[in-house]
C-alpha positions in Angstrom: -25.7 -128.9 10.6 -24.0 -130.7 7.9 -20.5 -132.7 8.6 -19.6 -131.3 12.0 -18.0 -133.2 14.7 -20.8 -133.9 17.6 -18.2 -134.0 20.2 -17.3 -130.2 19.4 -20.7 -129.3 18.7 -22.0 -130.7 22.1 -19.1 -130.4 24.5 -21.5 -129.2 27.3 -24.0 -132.0 26.6 -21.2 -134.9 27.3 -22.7 -136.2 30.2 -26.0 -136.6 28.5 -24.5 -138.5 25.4 -22.5 -140.8 28.2 -25.7 -141.3 29.9 -27.9 -142.2 26.9 -24.7 -144.4 25.7 -24.9 -146.6 29.1 -28.7 -147.4 28.8 -28.1 -148.3 25.4 -25.0 -150.5 26.4 -27.2 -152.4 29.0 -30.2 -152.9 26.4 -27.6 -154.3 23.8 -26.0 -156.7 26.2 -29.4 -158.4 26.8 -30.9 -158.1 23.5 -28.5 -160.5 21.3 -31.2 -162.2 19.3 -34.5 -160.5 17.7 -36.6 -162.6 20.2 -34.9 -160.9 23.4 -34.8 -158.0 21.6 -38.4 -157.8 21.4 -39.2 -159.0 24.9 -37.1 -156.3 26.3 -38.7 -153.6 23.9 -42.1 -154.7 25.2 -41.1 -154.1 28.8 -39.8 -151.1 27.8 -42.7 -149.7 26.0 -44.8 -150.7 28.9 -42.8 -148.7 31.5 -43.9 -145.6 29.2 -47.5 -146.1 28.9 -47.9 -148.4 25.8 -50.3 -151.2 25.7 -50.9 -154.3 23.5 -53.3 -153.4 20.8 -56.5 -154.7 20.9 -58.9 -154.4 17.9 -61.9 -154.1 19.6 -60.9 -151.2 21.6 -61.8 -147.5 20.3 -58.7 -145.5 20.3 -58.3 -141.6 20.7 -55.5 -139.4 19.3 -52.4 -139.5 21.6 -53.2 -143.5 22.8 -49.9 -145.1 22.5 -50.0 -149.3 21.9 -47.8 -151.9 20.3 -48.4 -155.0 18.0 -46.1 -158.2 18.1 -45.7 -160.6 15.3 -44.4 -164.0 16.4 -42.2 -162.5 19.0 -39.5 -161.4 16.4 -40.9 -158.2 15.2 -42.9 -155.4 16.4 -44.7 -152.1 15.6 -45.5 -149.4 18.0 -47.6 -146.6 17.8 -48.7 -143.0 19.1 -52.0 -142.1 17.7 -52.3 -138.9 15.9 -55.0 -136.2 15.8 -55.2 -136.4 11.9 -57.0 -139.0 10.1 -54.9 -142.1 10.0 -55.3 -142.1 6.3 -53.2 -138.9 6.2 -50.1 -141.2 6.6 -47.6 -142.0 9.1 -44.0 -141.3 10.4 -42.2 -144.2 10.4 -39.1 -145.3 11.9 -38.4 -148.8 10.6 -35.1 -150.8 11.6 -34.2 -154.3 11.9 -33.3 -156.4 14.9 -31.7 -159.6 13.6 -27.8 -159.8 13.3 -25.2 -161.9 11.7 -24.8 -164.9 13.7 -24.3 -168.8 13.5 -27.5 -171.1 13.9 -27.6 -174.6 15.2 -28.9 -176.9 12.7 -32.0 -178.9 13.7 -30.0 -182.0 13.8 -27.0 -180.6 15.5 -25.2 -183.2 17.9 -22.5 -185.3 17.1 -19.0 -186.8 18.4 -15.8 -187.0 16.6 -12.2 -187.4 18.3 -13.2 -187.3 21.7 -15.4 -184.1 21.7 -18.8 -183.3 21.5 -19.9 -180.7 18.9 -22.9 -178.9 17.6 -23.5 -178.4 13.6 -24.3 -174.8 12.7 -25.2 -173.1 9.8 -24.2 -169.5 9.4 -26.7 -166.6 9.1 -26.5 -163.5 7.0 -23.0 -162.4 5.6 -20.1 -162.9 7.7 -16.5 -163.6 7.5 -16.2 -167.1 8.6 -12.8 -166.6 10.1 -13.8 -164.0 12.6 -15.7 -166.6 14.4 -13.2 -169.2 15.2 -11.3 -169.2 18.5 -13.1 -166.9 20.6 -15.8 -167.2 23.2 -19.5 -167.8 21.9 -22.9 -168.1 23.9 -26.3 -169.9 22.8 -29.4 -168.3 23.4 -32.9 -169.2 22.1 -35.9 -171.7 22.8 -36.9 -175.3 22.5 -40.4 -175.9 21.9 -41.8 -179.2 23.3 -44.6 -181.4 21.6 -46.7 -180.8 24.5 -46.8 -176.8 23.9 -44.1 -176.0 26.4 -41.4 -173.6 25.3 -38.2 -173.7 27.4 -35.7 -170.6 27.0 -32.0 -171.4 26.5 -29.4 -168.9 27.4 -25.9 -170.0 28.1 -22.7 -168.2 28.1 -23.2 -164.5 28.9 -23.7 -164.9 32.7 -20.3 -164.6 34.9 -20.5 -168.2 36.2 -21.8 -169.6 32.5 -19.3 -171.9 30.7 -18.7 -170.5 26.9 -18.3 -172.4 23.9 -16.2 -172.1 20.7 -15.1 -173.1 17.2 -11.7 -174.4 16.8 -9.1 -173.1 14.7 -5.8 -174.6 13.3 -2.7 -173.9 15.2 -0.2 -171.9 13.3 2.4 -174.5 13.5 0.4 -176.6 11.3 -1.2 -174.0 9.4 1.1 -173.7 6.2 -1.5 -175.4 3.8 -4.3 -173.3 5.2 -2.4 -169.9 5.2 -2.0 -170.3 1.6 -5.7 -170.1 0.8 -7.9 -166.9 0.6 -9.5 -165.7 3.4 -12.8 -166.8 2.1 -11.5 -170.7 1.6 -9.5 -171.0 4.7 -12.6 -171.6 7.0 -15.6 -173.5 5.3 -19.1 -172.9 6.5 -19.2 -177.1 7.5 -16.4 -176.5 9.9 -18.3 -173.8 11.9 -19.2 -176.5 14.5 -19.5 -175.7 18.1 -17.2 -177.6 20.8 -19.3 -178.0 23.8 -18.0 -181.0 25.6 -15.0 -183.5 26.2 -16.2 -185.8 29.2 -17.5 -189.3 28.4 -20.1 -191.1 30.0 -18.7 -194.0 31.9 -19.9 -197.5 30.5 -21.0 -196.1 27.2 -18.9 -197.6 24.2 -20.6 -195.6 21.6 -20.2 -191.8 21.4 -19.7 -191.7 25.2 -19.2 -188.0 25.0 -22.3 -187.3 23.4 -24.4 -189.7 25.7 -23.0 -187.1 28.5 -24.1 -184.2 26.9 -27.7 -185.9 26.4 -27.7 -186.6 30.0 -26.8 -183.0 30.7 -29.5 -182.0 28.5 -31.9 -184.0 30.3 -31.0 -183.6 33.9 -30.4 -179.6 33.6 -32.9 -178.5 30.7 -35.5 -181.3 30.5 -35.1 -181.8 26.8 -33.5 -184.6 24.8 -32.2 -185.1 21.2 -35.5 -185.3 19.5 -36.4 -182.0 21.0 -33.8 -180.2 19.2 -35.4 -180.6 15.9 -38.2 -178.2 17.2 -35.6 -175.9 18.5 -34.3 -172.2 17.9 -30.9 -171.6 19.0 -28.5 -168.9 17.9 -24.8 -168.8 18.3 -23.8 -165.3 19.5 -20.4 -164.0 20.9 -20.1 -164.1 24.7 -19.4 -160.5 25.6 -20.8 -157.4 27.1 -21.0 -154.3 25.4 -18.2 -152.4 26.5 -16.6 -148.8 26.2 -14.0 -148.6 23.2 -10.9 -146.3 23.6 -9.2 -144.7 25.8 -11.5 -141.8 26.0 -14.5 -144.2 26.2 -15.8 -142.2 22.8 -16.9 -145.4 21.5 -19.0 -148.7 22.2 -18.0 -151.9 21.3 -20.6 -154.6 20.8 -22.2 -157.4 19.0 -25.1 -156.5 17.2 -24.9 -152.9 16.4 -26.0 -153.7 12.6 -29.0 -153.0 13.3 -29.9 -152.9 17.0 -28.5 -149.7 17.3 -30.6 -148.1 15.0 -33.7 -150.4 16.5 -32.9 -148.8 20.1 -32.3 -145.1 19.0 -35.7 -145.3 16.9 -37.5 -147.2 19.8 -36.6 -144.7 22.3 -37.4 -141.8 20.0 -40.7 -143.0 19.7 -41.2 -143.4 23.1 -39.9 -139.9 23.8 -42.2 -138.3 21.2 -45.1 -136.2 22.2 -48.4 -137.0 20.2 -48.3 -135.2 16.9 -50.9 -134.9 13.7 -49.8 -137.7 12.3 -49.9 -141.1 13.9 -46.0 -142.1 14.9 -44.8 -145.5 14.3 -41.5 -147.3 15.3 -41.5 -150.7 13.2 -38.8 -153.4 14.0 -38.4 -156.4 11.7 -36.6 -159.5 11.5 -34.7 -161.3 8.4 -33.1 -158.3 7.1 -29.9 -160.0 7.1 -31.2 -162.8 4.6 -33.7 -160.8 2.7 -36.3 -159.7 4.7 -38.0 -162.8 3.9 -40.7 -165.1 5.7 -43.6 -164.1 8.1 -41.4 -161.8 10.2 -39.3 -160.0 7.6 -40.1 -157.0 6.1 -41.5 -158.6 3.0 -44.2 -160.2 5.4 -47.9 -158.7 5.2 -47.6 -158.1 9.2 -47.1 -154.4 9.0 -49.5 -153.9 6.2 -52.2 -156.0 8.1 -51.4 -154.2 11.5 -52.2 -151.0 9.8 -55.6 -152.6 8.5 -56.4 -153.6 11.9 -56.1 -150.2 13.3 -57.9 -148.7 10.6 -60.7 -151.0 11.4 -60.6 -150.4 15.0 -61.1 -146.6 14.3 -64.3 -147.4 12.1 -63.0 -147.3 8.7 -65.6 -149.6 6.6 -63.0 -150.7 4.1 -60.0 -151.1 6.4 -57.6 -152.6 3.8 -58.0 -149.7 1.3 -57.7 -147.3 4.1 -54.7 -148.9 5.1 -53.0 -148.7 1.6 -53.9 -144.9 1.4 -52.5 -144.6 4.8 -48.9 -146.2 3.6 -48.9 -144.5 0.3 -49.2 -140.9 2.2 -46.7 -141.9 5.0 -42.7 -140.9 5.3 -40.2 -142.9 6.5 -36.5 -143.1 7.7 -35.3 -146.7 7.0 -33.0 -146.8 10.2 -29.9 -148.9 9.3 -26.2 -148.5 10.0 -23.8 -147.3 7.3 -19.9 -148.4 6.5 -18.0 -145.6 8.3 -14.6 -144.8 7.2 -11.8 -147.3 8.9 -8.6 -145.1 8.9 -6.8 -148.7 7.8 -9.1 -149.4 4.9 -9.7 -145.9 3.6 -9.3 -147.0 0.0 -12.5 -148.6 -0.8 -14.3 -145.3 0.1 -15.2 -142.3 -2.0 -14.1 -140.0 0.7 -16.2 -137.2 -0.5 -19.3 -139.4 -0.3 -18.4 -141.4 3.0 -19.5 -141.5 6.5 -17.4 -140.4 9.3 -17.5 -141.6 12.8 -18.4 -139.0 15.1 -20.2 -136.6 12.7 -23.9 -137.2 13.4 -26.5 -139.4 11.7 -25.9 -140.8 8.4 -28.3 -140.4 5.5 -28.1 -143.0 2.5 -30.1 -141.3 -0.6 -29.5 -144.9 -2.2 -27.5 -148.3 -0.9 -27.5 -151.4 -3.2 -24.5 -152.3 -5.5 -22.9 -151.4 -8.5 -25.6 -149.4 -10.5 -27.9 -148.9 -7.3 -29.0 -152.5 -7.8 -31.2 -153.4 -4.8 -31.7 -149.7 -3.7 -34.5 -147.2 -3.1 -33.2 -144.2 -4.2 -34.9 -141.5 -2.2 -36.7 -138.4 -3.9 -34.8 -135.0 -3.9 -38.0 -133.8 -2.4 -38.2 -135.7 0.2 -34.5 -135.3 1.3 -34.9 -131.6 1.3 -37.9 -132.0 3.8 -35.7 -134.4 5.9 -32.9 -132.3 5.9 -34.7 -129.0 6.8 -36.1 -130.9 10.0 -32.7 -132.0 11.3 -31.3 -128.3 10.8 -34.4 -126.9 12.7 -33.8 -129.2 15.5 -30.1 -128.6 15.4 -29.1 -132.1 14.5 -25.6 -133.1 13.2 -26.0 -135.2 9.9 -24.1 -136.2 7.0 -24.6 -138.2 3.8 -22.7 -141.2 2.3 -22.7 -143.9 0.1 -21.7 -147.8 0.9 -18.1 -147.3 -0.4 -17.0 -147.0 -4.1 -19.4 -147.7 -7.0 -17.3 -151.2 -7.5 -16.2 -151.9 -4.1 -19.2 -154.1 -3.2 -22.5 -152.7 -1.8 -25.7 -153.9 0.4 -29.3 -153.4 1.1 -31.8 -152.4 3.6 -35.6 -152.6 4.0 -36.0 -149.2 2.5 -36.9 -150.1 -1.2 -39.6 -152.8 0.6 -41.6 -150.1 2.2 -41.1 -147.9 -0.8 -43.1 -150.4 -2.7 -46.2 -149.0 -0.8 -45.4 -145.5 -2.9 -44.3 -143.9 0.4 -41.3 -141.7 0.7 -38.4 -143.5 2.4 -34.6 -142.6 2.9 -31.9 -144.2 4.9 -30.6 -142.9 7.9 -28.6 -144.5 10.5 -25.2 -144.9 12.5 -21.9 -145.1 11.2 -20.3 -148.6 12.1 -16.8 -150.1 12.0 -16.1 -153.7 11.8 -19.7 -154.0 10.3 -20.9 -158.1 10.4 -17.7 -158.6 12.6 -18.7 -160.4 15.9 -17.6 -157.0 17.3 -18.8 -153.8 16.0 -17.9 -150.4 16.9 -19.8 -147.4 17.0 -19.5 -143.7 18.3 -21.4 -142.7 21.6 -21.7 -139.0 19.6 -23.5 -140.8 16.6 -26.1 -142.9 18.8 -26.9 -139.9 20.7 -27.3 -137.6 17.3 -29.6 -140.6 15.5 -31.4 -140.7 18.6 -32.0 -136.7 18.2 -32.4 -137.2 14.6 -35.1 -139.5 14.8 -37.0 -137.4 17.3 -37.0 -134.4 14.8 -38.1 -136.6 12.0 -41.1 -137.5 14.3 -42.2 -133.9 14.2 -42.3 -133.1 10.6 
């Protein structure tokens, strides 16, 4: 159903929509970083009969398995009855979100406060990260091989952290600057302590922090050099609106599409084609590195599966498989905000609560950086939505010259497979608190289920 209000179309399924939303809310609250998302995804997969892939094992149609890459990306599969070279049906999403990363040498003292130096990750409005409660999640890797998990700020009894903002009474000069200039990136430093350690003349507050780190977390300042600590909003995912129709939370981009893709795979029955859910890292900074979509991880994973299935030239078989595959690049779209609708071409914009959103192309300006799906594939996908009674809509990312952005679609498209962006409309995208419709979350899940039966 094209451009229909989901609440009106599924009025008799409201309880089911709300139940699915509750599960998603809990998962998102506990999965604010890519490491946590992978960890919780593995637990969910295991609950539903998936096992970790072993190259020496002989797999048969219907088998369910997953492959993890450096604890920050993941591919899960349900093996089909057809030869794997006939191609996969792939739901691909990213699990990283805009945030602040703590620098390698971060700790310093200034004016009686201990602070941590940060470097922001992804596209953010810097002013949105000041004067709000923040949490720290991550790991510290010690030289003896020990990995210590750090989680501070999200439990009820935890302290929280924050980045100071200038009081309005002294902000005349600051207020005259543009939004981009008012808060500088080097000033997004986290305030973490104020009590000095007695009998320490130099940096007594910092010395007290080091004592706490040693006593409570068994780490010293040098250990921070090999740490991976992320600063995220200290908030639980909550219902939004008097009618509880929406969800407010950190990291909907793109964890909302990752969760709906993952659960769609879990709830799918084996098909002729092999089914796959691919969860990648680093999309917000260009899909770079060993855990981003540009990595050879996914190609190597397919080659390993081909090898386990007895293919003599596993790499060639993997290339044939990928070329014959079809994929939904499961990523969010910019929903129409009633306060800022002037940035949209209203005929080609995403409306909240009107279902899963398909973007033929993203990119910016003259479609720069986009995938631009083929008309033939679009028709095939829309036919699948109609067949399963899924509410869907089409959109672009704002007016032609208003800005733009990209996804992982073009990267997988480089394998010559058919790919189109398909996701959920979001308000406040890239802000510490983003908004989605429960109806859209459910409809995306239903749409992904429909795609996995093409």
